[in-house]
py3Dmol code that shows the C-alpha trace and the ligand (Angstrom):
import py3Dmol

protein = """\
ATOM      1  CA  MET A   1     -27.256   6.136  50.560  1.00  0.00           C
ATOM      2  CA  ARG A   2     -26.721   5.205  46.865  1.00  0.00           C
ATOM      3  CA  ARG A   3     -29.494   6.347  44.578  1.00  0.00           C
ATOM      4  CA  ARG A   4     -30.715   3.777  42.101  1.00  0.00           C
ATOM      5  CA  SER A   5     -31.301   5.952  39.101  1.00  0.00           C
ATOM      6  CA  SER A   6     -31.154   4.578  35.554  1.00  0.00           C
ATOM      7  CA  VAL A   7     -29.932   7.991  34.344  1.00  0.00           C
ATOM      8  CA  ARG A   8     -26.980   8.168  36.705  1.00  0.00           C
ATOM      9  CA  ASP A   9     -26.214   4.485  36.396  1.00  0.00           C
ATOM     10  CA  PRO A  10     -27.201   3.365  32.900  1.00  0.00           C
ATOM     11  CA  GLY A  11     -25.465  -0.006  33.239  1.00  0.00           C
ATOM     12  CA  ARG A  12     -27.603  -0.934  36.267  1.00  0.00           C
ATOM     13  CA  LYS A  13     -30.527  -2.130  34.184  1.00  0.00           C
ATOM     14  CA  TYR A  14     -28.427  -4.919  32.691  1.00  0.00           C
ATOM     15  CA  ARG A  15     -26.648  -5.687  35.927  1.00  0.00           C
ATOM     16  CA  VAL A  16     -29.978  -6.233  37.735  1.00  0.00           C
ATOM     17  CA  LYS A  17     -31.148  -8.537  34.944  1.00  0.00           C
ATOM     18  CA  TYR A  18     -27.822 -10.349  35.068  1.00  0.00           C
ATOM     19  CA  GLU A  19     -28.092 -10.940  38.797  1.00  0.00           C
ATOM     20  CA  ARG A  20     -31.626 -12.248  38.588  1.00  0.00           C
ATOM     21  CA  THR A  21     -31.628 -14.177  35.351  1.00  0.00           C
ATOM     22  CA  PRO A  22     -28.243 -15.416  34.112  1.00  0.00           C
ATOM     23  CA  LYS A  23     -29.893 -16.841  30.964  1.00  0.00           C
ATOM     24  CA  ARG A  24     -30.830 -13.390  29.764  1.00  0.00           C
ATOM     25  CA  SER A  25     -27.285 -12.161  30.128  1.00  0.00           C
ATOM     26  CA  PHE A  26     -26.255 -14.892  27.724  1.00  0.00           C
ATOM     27  CA  CYS A  27     -28.849 -13.561  25.275  1.00  0.00           C
ATOM     28  CA  PHE A  28     -27.576 -10.059  25.758  1.00  0.00           C
ATOM     29  CA  PHE A  29     -23.995 -11.046  24.914  1.00  0.00           C
ATOM     30  CA  CYS A  30     -25.272 -13.112  21.974  1.00  0.00           C
ATOM     31  CA  CYS A  31     -27.062 -10.037  20.658  1.00  0.00           C
ATOM     32  CA  LEU A  32     -23.963  -7.931  21.196  1.00  0.00           C
ATOM     33  CA  TRP A  33     -21.867 -10.458  19.262  1.00  0.00           C
ATOM     34  CA  VAL A  34     -24.394 -10.542  16.427  1.00  0.00           C
ATOM     35  CA  ALA A  35     -24.397  -6.739  16.363  1.00  0.00           C
ATOM     36  CA  VAL A  36     -20.593  -6.564  16.205  1.00  0.00           C
ATOM     37  CA  CYS A  37     -20.515  -9.183  13.426  1.00  0.00           C
ATOM     38  CA  GLY A  38     -23.232  -7.234  11.594  1.00  0.00           C
ATOM     39  CA  LEU A  39     -21.236  -4.031  11.890  1.00  0.00           C
ATOM     40  CA  PHE A  40     -18.165  -5.742  10.432  1.00  0.00           C
ATOM     41  CA  PHE A  41     -20.314  -7.095   7.615  1.00  0.00           C
ATOM     42  CA  LEU A  42     -21.819  -3.671   6.884  1.00  0.00           C
ATOM     43  CA  THR A  43     -18.435  -1.969   6.794  1.00  0.00           C
ATOM     44  CA  GLY A  44     -17.123  -4.702   4.503  1.00  0.00           C
ATOM     45  CA  CYS A  45     -14.337  -5.645   6.922  1.00  0.00           C
ATOM     46  CA  ALA A  46     -12.912  -9.012   5.927  1.00  0.00           C
ATOM     47  CA  THR A  47     -10.002 -11.308   6.623  1.00  0.00           C
ATOM     48  CA  VAL A  48      -8.359 -11.886   3.274  1.00  0.00           C
ATOM     49  CA  TYR A  49      -5.513 -14.239   2.351  1.00  0.00           C
ATOM     50  CA  ASN A  50      -2.605 -12.280   0.937  1.00  0.00           C
ATOM     51  CA  PRO A  51      -0.595 -14.457  -1.494  1.00  0.00           C
ATOM     52  CA  ALA A  52       2.335 -12.024  -1.474  1.00  0.00           C
ATOM     53  CA  THR A  53       2.870 -12.256   2.272  1.00  0.00           C
ATOM     54  CA  GLY A  54       1.330 -15.698   2.843  1.00  0.00           C
ATOM     55  CA  ARG A  55      -0.715 -14.248   5.708  1.00  0.00           C
ATOM     56  CA  HIS A  56      -4.333 -13.339   6.382  1.00  0.00           C
ATOM     57  CA  ASP A  57      -4.982  -9.581   6.590  1.00  0.00           C
ATOM     58  CA  VAL A  58      -7.980  -7.810   8.112  1.00  0.00           C
ATOM     59  CA  LEU A  59      -8.983  -5.313   5.428  1.00  0.00           C
ATOM     60  CA  LEU A  60     -11.632  -2.607   5.620  1.00  0.00           C
ATOM     61  CA  ILE A  61     -11.801  -2.164   1.862  1.00  0.00           C
ATOM     62  CA  ASP A  62     -11.827  -4.692  -0.954  1.00  0.00           C
ATOM     63  CA  SER A  63      -9.742  -4.739  -4.121  1.00  0.00           C
ATOM     64  CA  VAL A  64     -12.300  -2.835  -6.208  1.00  0.00           C
ATOM     65  CA  GLN A  65     -12.495  -0.039  -3.602  1.00  0.00           C
ATOM     66  CA  GLU A  66      -8.709   0.083  -3.367  1.00  0.00           C
ATOM     67  CA  VAL A  67      -8.461   0.640  -7.140  1.00  0.00           C
ATOM     68  CA  GLN A  68     -11.101   3.391  -6.862  1.00  0.00           C
ATOM     69  CA  ILE A  69      -9.071   5.122  -4.145  1.00  0.00           C
ATOM     70  CA  GLY A  70      -5.911   4.844  -6.248  1.00  0.00           C
ATOM     71  CA  ARG A  71      -7.686   6.298  -9.280  1.00  0.00           C
ATOM     72  CA  GLY A  72      -9.008   9.226  -7.266  1.00  0.00           C
ATOM     73  CA  MET A  73      -5.606   9.923  -5.773  1.00  0.00           C
ATOM     74  CA  ALA A  74      -3.862   9.641  -9.147  1.00  0.00           C
ATOM     75  CA  GLN A  75      -6.211  12.331 -10.474  1.00  0.00           C
ATOM     76  CA  GLN A  76      -6.091  14.593  -7.450  1.00  0.00           C
ATOM     77  CA  VAL A  77      -2.549  14.409  -6.170  1.00  0.00           C
ATOM     78  CA  VAL A  78      -0.246  13.382  -8.983  1.00  0.00           C
ATOM     79  CA  ALA A  79      -1.973  15.342 -11.717  1.00  0.00           C
ATOM     80  CA  GLN A  80      -1.694  18.480  -9.563  1.00  0.00           C
ATOM     81  CA  ALA A  81       1.783  17.865  -8.205  1.00  0.00           C
ATOM     82  CA  TYR A  82       3.812  16.504 -11.137  1.00  0.00           C
ATOM     83  CA  ASP A  83       3.606  16.536 -14.924  1.00  0.00           C
ATOM     84  CA  PRO A  84       3.978  13.263 -16.810  1.00  0.00           C
ATOM     85  CA  TRP A  85       7.173  13.084 -18.882  1.00  0.00           C
ATOM     86  CA  ASN A  86       6.213  13.630 -22.484  1.00  0.00           C
ATOM     87  CA  HIS A  87       8.352  10.926 -24.071  1.00  0.00           C
ATOM     88  CA  PRO A  88       6.109   8.339 -25.756  1.00  0.00           C
ATOM     89  CA  VAL A  89       8.951   5.912 -26.604  1.00  0.00           C
ATOM     90  CA  GLU A  90      10.274   5.683 -23.018  1.00  0.00           C
ATOM     91  CA  GLN A  91       6.736   5.633 -21.659  1.00  0.00           C
ATOM     92  CA  ARG A  92       5.793   2.693 -23.887  1.00  0.00           C
ATOM     93  CA  HIS A  93       8.971   0.931 -22.850  1.00  0.00           C
ATOM     94  CA  LEU A  94       8.141   1.457 -19.159  1.00  0.00           C
ATOM     95  CA  ASN A  95       4.607   0.110 -19.674  1.00  0.00           C
ATOM     96  CA  GLU A  96       5.918  -3.068 -21.316  1.00  0.00           C
ATOM     97  CA  MET A  97       8.501  -3.632 -18.598  1.00  0.00           C
ATOM     98  CA  GLY A  98       5.987  -2.949 -15.816  1.00  0.00           C
ATOM     99  CA  ARG A  99       3.269  -5.213 -17.239  1.00  0.00           C
ATOM    100  CA  GLN A 100       5.749  -8.037 -17.761  1.00  0.00           C
ATOM    101  CA  LEU A 101       6.621  -7.876 -14.040  1.00  0.00           C
ATOM    102  CA  ALA A 102       3.047  -7.332 -12.833  1.00  0.00           C
ATOM    103  CA  ARG A 103       1.927 -10.461 -14.721  1.00  0.00           C
ATOM    104  CA  VAL A 104       4.329 -12.630 -12.693  1.00  0.00           C
ATOM    105  CA  SER A 105       3.633 -10.866  -9.378  1.00  0.00           C
ATOM    106  CA  ASP A 106       1.431 -12.225  -6.580  1.00  0.00           C
ATOM    107  CA  ARG A 107      -1.331  -9.859  -7.680  1.00  0.00           C
ATOM    108  CA  PRO A 108      -1.791 -10.101 -11.429  1.00  0.00           C
ATOM    109  CA  ASP A 109      -5.585  -9.613 -11.300  1.00  0.00           C
ATOM    110  CA  ILE A 110      -5.634  -5.776 -11.302  1.00  0.00           C
ATOM    111  CA  ILE A 111      -4.677  -3.370 -14.080  1.00  0.00           C
ATOM    112  CA  TYR A 112      -1.389  -1.613 -13.327  1.00  0.00           C
ATOM    113  CA  HIS A 113      -0.607   1.896 -14.550  1.00  0.00           C
ATOM    114  CA  PHE A 114       2.987   3.045 -14.970  1.00  0.00           C
ATOM    115  CA  GLN A 115       4.056   6.643 -15.470  1.00  0.00           C
ATOM    116  CA  ILE A 116       7.343   8.534 -15.723  1.00  0.00           C
ATOM    117  CA  LEU A 117       7.033  11.906 -13.941  1.00  0.00           C
ATOM    118  CA  ASP A 118       8.889  14.900 -15.339  1.00  0.00           C
ATOM    119  CA  ALA A 119      11.008  15.795 -12.320  1.00  0.00           C
ATOM    120  CA  PRO A 120      14.739  15.400 -11.611  1.00  0.00           C
ATOM    121  CA  GLU A 121      14.295  13.550  -8.310  1.00  0.00           C
ATOM    122  CA  TYR A 122      15.643  10.074  -7.634  1.00  0.00           C
ATOM    123  CA  ASN A 123      12.433   8.449  -6.577  1.00  0.00           C
ATOM    124  CA  ALA A 124       9.558   6.134  -7.315  1.00  0.00           C
ATOM    125  CA  PHE A 125       6.322   5.342  -5.501  1.00  0.00           C
ATOM    126  CA  ALA A 126       3.059   3.450  -5.783  1.00  0.00           C
ATOM    127  CA  LEU A 127      -0.459   4.556  -4.980  1.00  0.00           C
ATOM    128  CA  PRO A 128      -3.061   1.992  -3.887  1.00  0.00           C
ATOM    129  CA  GLY A 129      -4.616  -0.133  -6.625  1.00  0.00           C
ATOM    130  CA  GLY A 130      -1.563  -0.345  -8.911  1.00  0.00           C
ATOM    131  CA  TYR A 131      -0.740   3.263  -9.877  1.00  0.00           C
ATOM    132  CA  ILE A 132       3.065   3.271 -10.071  1.00  0.00           C
ATOM    133  CA  TYR A 133       5.353   6.234 -10.732  1.00  0.00           C
ATOM    134  CA  ILE A 134       9.062   6.675 -11.370  1.00  0.00           C
ATOM    135  CA  PHE A 135      10.733  10.075 -11.664  1.00  0.00           C
ATOM    136  CA  ARG A 136      12.657  10.996 -14.830  1.00  0.00           C
ATOM    137  CA  GLY A 137      15.777  11.769 -12.766  1.00  0.00           C
ATOM    138  CA  LEU A 138      15.998   8.213 -11.453  1.00  0.00           C
ATOM    139  CA  TYR A 139      14.793   6.581 -14.686  1.00  0.00           C
ATOM    140  CA  GLU A 140      17.562   8.223 -16.736  1.00  0.00           C
ATOM    141  CA  ARG A 141      20.340   7.231 -14.329  1.00  0.00           C
ATOM    142  CA  LEU A 142      19.453   3.527 -14.044  1.00  0.00           C
ATOM    143  CA  ASP A 143      20.174   0.743 -16.498  1.00  0.00           C
ATOM    144  CA  GLU A 144      17.389  -1.492 -17.816  1.00  0.00           C
ATOM    145  CA  ALA A 145      17.568  -4.162 -15.136  1.00  0.00           C
ATOM    146  CA  GLN A 146      17.768  -1.562 -12.329  1.00  0.00           C
ATOM    147  CA  ARG A 147      14.665   0.181 -13.676  1.00  0.00           C
ATOM    148  CA  ALA A 148      12.889  -3.180 -13.652  1.00  0.00           C
ATOM    149  CA  ALA A 149      14.018  -3.677 -10.040  1.00  0.00           C
ATOM    150  CA  VAL A 150      12.530  -0.338  -8.976  1.00  0.00           C
ATOM    151  CA  LEU A 151       9.238  -1.212 -10.679  1.00  0.00           C
ATOM    152  CA  ALA A 152       9.253  -4.692  -9.130  1.00  0.00           C
ATOM    153  CA  HIS A 153       9.746  -3.121  -5.667  1.00  0.00           C
ATOM    154  CA  GLU A 154       6.732  -0.835  -6.185  1.00  0.00           C
ATOM    155  CA  ILE A 155       4.613  -3.683  -7.617  1.00  0.00           C
ATOM    156  CA  ALA A 156       5.522  -5.661  -4.482  1.00  0.00           C
ATOM    157  CA  HIS A 157       4.130  -2.874  -2.251  1.00  0.00           C
ATOM    158  CA  VAL A 158       0.857  -3.075  -4.233  1.00  0.00           C
ATOM    159  CA  ALA A 159       0.777  -6.898  -4.220  1.00  0.00           C
ATOM    160  CA  ALA A 160       1.357  -7.064  -0.468  1.00  0.00           C
ATOM    161  CA  LYS A 161      -1.241  -4.276   0.068  1.00  0.00           C
ATOM    162  CA  HIS A 162       1.185  -2.260   2.179  1.00  0.00           C
ATOM    163  CA  ALA A 163      -0.534   1.017   1.190  1.00  0.00           C
ATOM    164  CA  VAL A 164      -3.983  -0.247   2.184  1.00  0.00           C
ATOM    165  CA  LYS A 165      -2.764  -1.386   5.576  1.00  0.00           C
ATOM    166  CA  ARG A 166      -0.957   1.896   6.164  1.00  0.00           C
ATOM    167  CA  MET A 167      -4.019   3.928   5.135  1.00  0.00           C
ATOM    168  CA  GLN A 168      -6.273   1.859   7.378  1.00  0.00           C
ATOM    169  CA  ALA A 169      -4.016   2.472  10.344  1.00  0.00           C
ATOM    170  CA  ALA A 170      -3.808   6.216   9.693  1.00  0.00           C
ATOM    171  CA  LEU A 171      -7.319   7.084   8.476  1.00  0.00           C
ATOM    172  CA  GLY A 172     -10.016   4.676   9.659  1.00  0.00           C
ATOM    173  CA  TYR A 173     -13.083   3.599   7.728  1.00  0.00           C
ATOM    174  CA  ASP A 174     -14.925   6.961   7.315  1.00  0.00           C
ATOM    175  CA  MET A 175     -12.000   8.648   5.585  1.00  0.00           C
ATOM    176  CA  LEU A 176     -11.403   5.587   3.414  1.00  0.00           C
ATOM    177  CA  ALA A 177     -15.062   5.574   2.414  1.00  0.00           C
ATOM    178  CA  GLY A 178     -14.695   9.248   1.367  1.00  0.00           C
ATOM    179  CA  LEU A 179     -11.715   8.361  -0.784  1.00  0.00           C
ATOM    180  CA  VAL A 180     -13.635   5.492  -2.402  1.00  0.00           C
ATOM    181  CA  LEU A 181     -16.436   7.906  -3.329  1.00  0.00           C
ATOM    182  CA  ALA A 182     -13.906  10.376  -4.743  1.00  0.00           C
ATOM    183  CA  GLY A 183     -12.466   7.555  -6.864  1.00  0.00           C
ATOM    184  CA  LEU A 184     -15.955   6.861  -8.157  1.00  0.00           C
ATOM    185  CA  GLY A 185     -16.102  10.433  -9.440  1.00  0.00           C
ATOM    186  CA  ASN A 186     -18.293  11.900  -6.685  1.00  0.00           C
ATOM    187  CA  LYS A 187     -18.132  15.684  -7.105  1.00  0.00           C
ATOM    188  CA  ASP A 188     -19.906  16.715  -3.894  1.00  0.00           C
ATOM    189  CA  PRO A 189     -18.213  20.059  -3.101  1.00  0.00           C
ATOM    190  CA  ARG A 190     -18.572  19.525   0.647  1.00  0.00           C
ATOM    191  CA  MET A 191     -16.592  16.343   0.334  1.00  0.00           C
ATOM    192  CA  ALA A 192     -14.093  17.513  -2.290  1.00  0.00           C
ATOM    193  CA  GLU A 193     -12.035  19.678   0.068  1.00  0.00           C
ATOM    194  CA  GLN A 194     -11.926  17.054   2.769  1.00  0.00           C
ATOM    195  CA  VAL A 195     -10.962  14.343   0.292  1.00  0.00           C
ATOM    196  CA  ALA A 196      -8.222  16.526  -1.220  1.00  0.00           C
ATOM    197  CA  GLY A 197      -6.783  16.990   2.292  1.00  0.00           C
ATOM    198  CA  VAL A 198      -6.938  13.279   3.010  1.00  0.00           C
ATOM    199  CA  SER A 199      -5.352  12.470  -0.367  1.00  0.00           C
ATOM    200  CA  ARG A 200      -2.451  14.794   0.420  1.00  0.00           C
ATOM    201  CA  THR A 201      -2.004  13.135   3.810  1.00  0.00           C
ATOM    202  CA  VAL A 202      -2.001   9.664   2.238  1.00  0.00           C
ATOM    203  CA  PHE A 203       0.369  10.743  -0.537  1.00  0.00           C
ATOM    204  CA  ASP A 204       2.738  12.149   2.082  1.00  0.00           C
ATOM    205  CA  LEU A 205       2.436   8.984   4.099  1.00  0.00           C
ATOM    206  CA  LEU A 206       3.152   6.708   1.152  1.00  0.00           C
ATOM    207  CA  SER A 207       5.894   8.784  -0.412  1.00  0.00           C
ATOM    208  CA  ARG A 208       7.956   8.759   2.787  1.00  0.00           C
ATOM    209  CA  GLY A 209       8.242   4.992   2.656  1.00  0.00           C
ATOM    210  CA  TYR A 210       6.884   2.145   4.659  1.00  0.00           C
ATOM    211  CA  SER A 211       7.879   0.323   7.806  1.00  0.00           C
ATOM    212  CA  ARG A 212      11.205  -1.505   8.032  1.00  0.00           C
ATOM    213  CA  GLN A 213       9.418  -4.837   7.682  1.00  0.00           C
ATOM    214  CA  ASP A 214       7.388  -3.717   4.629  1.00  0.00           C
ATOM    215  CA  GLU A 215      10.434  -2.292   2.801  1.00  0.00           C
ATOM    216  CA  ILE A 216      12.469  -5.445   3.339  1.00  0.00           C
ATOM    217  CA  GLN A 217       9.503  -7.569   2.278  1.00  0.00           C
ATOM    218  CA  ALA A 218       9.029  -5.471  -0.902  1.00  0.00           C
ATOM    219  CA  ASP A 219      12.743  -5.879  -1.774  1.00  0.00           C
ATOM    220  CA  GLY A 220      12.474  -9.643  -1.248  1.00  0.00           C
ATOM    221  CA  LEU A 221       9.327  -9.964  -3.360  1.00  0.00           C
ATOM    222  CA  ALA A 222      10.935  -7.793  -6.063  1.00  0.00           C
ATOM    223  CA  VAL A 223      13.862 -10.246  -6.276  1.00  0.00           C
ATOM    224  CA  LYS A 224      11.323 -13.043  -6.858  1.00  0.00           C
ATOM    225  CA  TYR A 225       9.354 -11.070  -9.490  1.00  0.00           C
ATOM    226  CA  LEU A 226      12.536 -10.127 -11.365  1.00  0.00           C
ATOM    227  CA  ALA A 227      13.615 -13.766 -11.568  1.00  0.00           C
ATOM    228  CA  ARG A 228      10.144 -14.850 -12.709  1.00  0.00           C
ATOM    229  CA  GLY A 229      10.050 -12.027 -15.278  1.00  0.00           C
ATOM    230  CA  GLY A 230      13.376 -13.052 -16.824  1.00  0.00           C
ATOM    231  CA  VAL A 231      15.438 -10.180 -15.338  1.00  0.00           C
ATOM    232  CA  ASP A 232      18.657 -10.767 -13.356  1.00  0.00           C
ATOM    233  CA  PRO A 233      17.497 -10.492  -9.698  1.00  0.00           C
ATOM    234  CA  GLN A 234      20.902  -9.089  -8.724  1.00  0.00           C
ATOM    235  CA  ALA A 235      19.554  -5.843 -10.244  1.00  0.00           C
ATOM    236  CA  MET A 236      17.586  -5.279  -7.007  1.00  0.00           C
ATOM    237  CA  VAL A 237      20.822  -5.172  -5.025  1.00  0.00           C
ATOM    238  CA  ARG A 238      22.500  -2.973  -7.660  1.00  0.00           C
ATOM    239  CA  SER A 239      19.628  -0.453  -7.669  1.00  0.00           C
ATOM    240  CA  LEU A 240      19.764  -0.174  -3.874  1.00  0.00           C
ATOM    241  CA  GLU A 241      23.541   0.283  -4.031  1.00  0.00           C
ATOM    242  CA  PHE A 242      23.063   3.055  -6.581  1.00  0.00           C
ATOM    243  CA  LEU A 243      20.499   4.770  -4.338  1.00  0.00           C
ATOM    244  CA  MET A 244      22.780   4.535  -1.337  1.00  0.00           C
ATOM    245  CA  LYS A 245      25.667   6.183  -3.214  1.00  0.00           C
ATOM    246  CA  GLU A 246      23.687   8.854  -5.062  1.00  0.00           C
ATOM    247  CA  GLU A 247      21.619  11.275  -3.099  1.00  0.00           C
ATOM    248  CA  GLY A 248      19.854  12.880  -6.060  1.00  0.00           C
ATOM    249  CA  PRO A 249      18.653  16.469  -6.442  1.00  0.00           C
ATOM    250  CA  GLY A 250      17.199  17.945  -3.296  1.00  0.00           C
ATOM    251  CA  GLY A 251      18.560  15.081  -1.181  1.00  0.00           C
ATOM    252  CA  ARG A 252      15.032  14.093  -0.196  1.00  0.00           C
ATOM    253  CA  THR A 253      14.343  10.838   1.528  1.00  0.00           C
ATOM    254  CA  PHE A 254      11.422   9.486  -0.361  1.00  0.00           C
ATOM    255  CA  GLU A 255       9.803   6.024  -0.786  1.00  0.00           C
ATOM    256  CA  ILE A 256      12.330   3.935  -2.773  1.00  0.00           C
ATOM    257  CA  LEU A 257      15.168   5.863  -1.092  1.00  0.00           C
ATOM    258  CA  SER A 258      13.689   5.227   2.295  1.00  0.00           C
ATOM    259  CA  THR A 259      16.427   5.167   4.934  1.00  0.00           C
ATOM    260  CA  HIS A 260      14.020   3.365   7.226  1.00  0.00           C
ATOM    261  CA  PRO A 261      15.424   0.714   7.386  1.00  0.00           C
ATOM    262  CA  ARG A 262      19.018   1.625   6.652  1.00  0.00           C
ATOM    263  CA  MET A 263      20.147   0.982   3.083  1.00  0.00           C
ATOM    264  CA  GLU A 264      22.974  -1.300   4.271  1.00  0.00           C
ATOM    265  CA  GLU A 265      20.409  -3.612   5.879  1.00  0.00           C
ATOM    266  CA  ARG A 266      18.168  -3.570   2.797  1.00  0.00           C
ATOM    267  CA  ILE A 267      21.119  -4.404   0.533  1.00  0.00           C
ATOM    268  CA  ARG A 268      22.225  -7.253   2.798  1.00  0.00           C
ATOM    269  CA  LYS A 269      18.703  -8.718   2.999  1.00  0.00           C
ATOM    270  CA  ALA A 270      18.130  -8.388  -0.766  1.00  0.00           C
ATOM    271  CA  GLN A 271      21.467 -10.122  -1.431  1.00  0.00           C
ATOM    272  CA  GLU A 272      20.415 -12.954   0.902  1.00  0.00           C
ATOM    273  CA  GLU A 273      17.196 -13.331  -1.106  1.00  0.00           C
ATOM    274  CA  VAL A 274      19.149 -13.504  -4.387  1.00  0.00           C
ATOM    275  CA  ASN A 275      21.534 -16.108  -2.906  1.00  0.00           C
ATOM    276  CA  ARG A 276      18.606 -18.185  -1.630  1.00  0.00           C
ATOM    277  CA  LEU A 277      17.042 -18.091  -5.098  1.00  0.00           C
ATOM    278  CA  GLU A 278      20.297 -19.112  -6.791  1.00  0.00           C
ATOM    279  CA  GLN A 279      20.816 -21.991  -4.331  1.00  0.00           C
ATOM    280  CA  GLY A 280      17.231 -23.186  -4.907  1.00  0.00           C
ATOM    281  CA  LYS A 281      17.892 -23.231  -8.661  1.00  0.00           C
ATOM    282  CA  ARG A 282      21.068 -25.294  -8.248  1.00  0.00           C
ATOM    283  CA  ARG A 283      19.291 -28.004  -6.188  1.00  0.00           C
TER     284      ARG A 283
END
"""
ligand_1 = """\
1
ZN
Zn 9.375 0.878 -0.813
"""
view = py3Dmol.view(width=600, height=400)
view.addModel(protein, "pdb")
view.setStyle({"model": 0}, {"cartoon": {"style": "trace"}})
view.addModel(ligand_1, "xyz")
view.setStyle({"model": 1}, {"stick": {}})
view.zoomTo()
view.show()
């Protein structure tokens, strides 16, 4: 015979109530719904319109928190891993170019930071919240318009919040909350080690590049930003062609060089975007 014990069958209490009084079950599910909504509210989860993608995204963190995470990561990861290139003239030039493109992007409301890193690699990447880096190796090999294209591609990742979505998928809310606190300057030693580990994971994640869809979207948005910023959008195609031909020191596959998707596909899609833009202008 089945024992009716609330310990062994914790769901029974509600089932009995459900069988006897259907009205109460409605109340129970109402309460559950309110609780779930409350939880989403407490964690700050929100559906936000993303002007870069034209879609609504479910985001666990808001823009201010994203900038805080980026700031914390910029201090922890980049400052420890790479030295900035000590060349004030080129640095100033990069800042001007970057700000000109950020102003015409789909996310002009945050402050962008641009930095040349003193390393020979052919690479560039963006941290959440608008912290954008290009390596000296790549910077020196590209012409002006190609440099702008690389910056526009990284700005596009920030504008479309690709990093936030990737972090959300990989980390979950608790880890993100830890990163936000680190960005606020929280020096709790118990948290510091954990946050440093998480920062490294995120940096690794972001530096390897994004999904096929995100990379192609960032190239397409970059074409648009270049045109708006007064730079020949064909530079996006030319910079990808350069990256396909030149492997760079170490031969590392890294963010802008991402072979996922294949460079041939990225070049073809970027060229289609440029053609579409040119046709639109002629009409
Ligand atoms: Zn990218």
